[in-house]
C-alpha positions, 0 to 999 in steps of 0.5 A, a space after each residue: 553451519 549453513 552458508 546463509 547464517 555464516 553470511 549474516 554473522 559475518 563482518 560488514 566488510 566481508 558482506 561488501 567484498 562478496 557482494 562486489 564480487 557477485 555484481 561487478 561486471 554484470 549488474 547495470 542500471 539502465 536509463 528510463 528508456 530501456 525496455 524492461 524494468 530492473 532486477 532487484 538488488 537483494 541484500 541481507 543483514 541483521 539489525 544493527 548492521 552496516 551494508 555496503 554495495 554498489 550499483 553501476 550506472 550506464 549512460 547509453 546516450 551520445 551526451 554526458 549526463 549529470 545525475 542527482 538521486 533520491 530514494 523512495 519507499 516501495 517496490 518497482 512494478 511495470 516501471 512505476 514505484 508502488 508505495 509499500 509504507 504509508 506516509 505517517 509510518 514513513 515519518 514517525 517510525 524508523 524501524 520499518 523504513 529502508 528509504 531512511 536507512 539507505 544512502 547513495 554515495 555520491 548523491 550527484 555525479 556525472 557519467 560520460 557518454 557511452 560509459 558507466 560509473 560505479 556508485 556506492 550505497 550504504 545501508 545502516 540498519 537500526 537495532 530496532 529494524 523489524 525482521 523480514 523484507 523491506 523495499 526501496 527504489 533509488 531514482 536518478 534524475 537530471 541535476 538541474 531539475 528540482 525534483 524527480 518526475 515521471 517524465 525526467 526520471 533517468 534510471 530506477 533501481 529497486 533494492 530489497 533488504 531481508 532483515 534477520 529474525 522470525 518474519 511470519 506474517 499472518 493477517 486476517 479480516 476479523 470484521 467488515 461492518 456496514 451501518 443501516 443503509 438507505 438508498 438516499 445516502 450518497 456514500 456509506 462508511 465501511 468499518 474494516 478491522 484487521 488483525 496481524 497475528 504474525 511476528 512481522 509488520 504486514 503492508 496491505 492494499 486491496 479493493 472493496 466491491 459492491 455487486 448487485 443482485 443482478 451480478 453487476 458491480 456497482 461500487 469498486 473502491 481501492 483500499 490504499 496501502 496501510 501497515 499492521 504491526 505484529 500482534 495488533 489490530 487495525 480499524 479502517 473506515 472505508 468510504 464507499 461513494 455510491 447511491 444504491 437503489 433499494 435491494 439486496 447487495 453483495 459486499 466483497 473485500 480482498 486484501 493483498 499483503 506481503 511481496 507484491 510479486 507473490 502476495 497473500 490474498 485474503 477476502 471477506 464476503 457478506 450480503 446486505 440490503 439497501 433500504 428504501 429512502 426515508 422521506 419526511 414529507 411522506 411520513 408527515 403526510 401519512 401522520 396527518 391523514 392518520 389524524 384526520 381519519 381518527 378526528 373524523 371517526 371521533 366526530 361521527 361517533 359523537 354525531 350518532 350519539 347526539 341523534 
């Protein structure tokens, strides 16, 4: 039997000891002023497992630091956390959120100047956990602070957990519909529909662009992170804020999903026209002129008949 499957079927204690042998002595979390982002701690588990591991906090400063921690859903990119799950799923679905499964023990600790401290993490994987990769970031910040901010964060430790099972992802854009568009409108509502025919949830984000007939971009609207459960479709209304001049335009949608370091990319392209603005004043004037011409024609006809 391949070692990977032996590892998954082993006890939580075995996985904990094995992980400790791998990381003790060479896995460190640097303070926020370190020059490079931290390596992701990659773990594996099956639904229902409890996983134990450690991270080592190193204080390079000349003073003692007392930390407190929190855990957020997302991946670390260029020193910032990129969310991988929207807030509505974080509140309502425990089967997807690694940040809900993960605890840091202890949550508050002190590290002496120029020294290190090992801190334990525990991940309790629910039995209904969605297969595939899940991402979270442990953040450390001063114990006296009310909350973590970009300016006071002391360390960031990204963690990924691969939950066993078939994690095939396959997202498609099934339609992108625009209503009749007029140049008088300040915004357009794009109706985007996607479908996940895979066996695991997808987390997607992207952009919607409108390009003029001259090749210049006139709209670039971000499509914020959204999740699509396996075997389901989603309708996404996207507001494009831009008044368009009459003419032909090109709509391009690009979505990324999967691991942010090597995402899958899907696109949709179509052309549409922005119609001249409808102005009731000109329309009313036109109707009045037509009525006057008709009335004049009738009057001349009757005048000729009398004479």
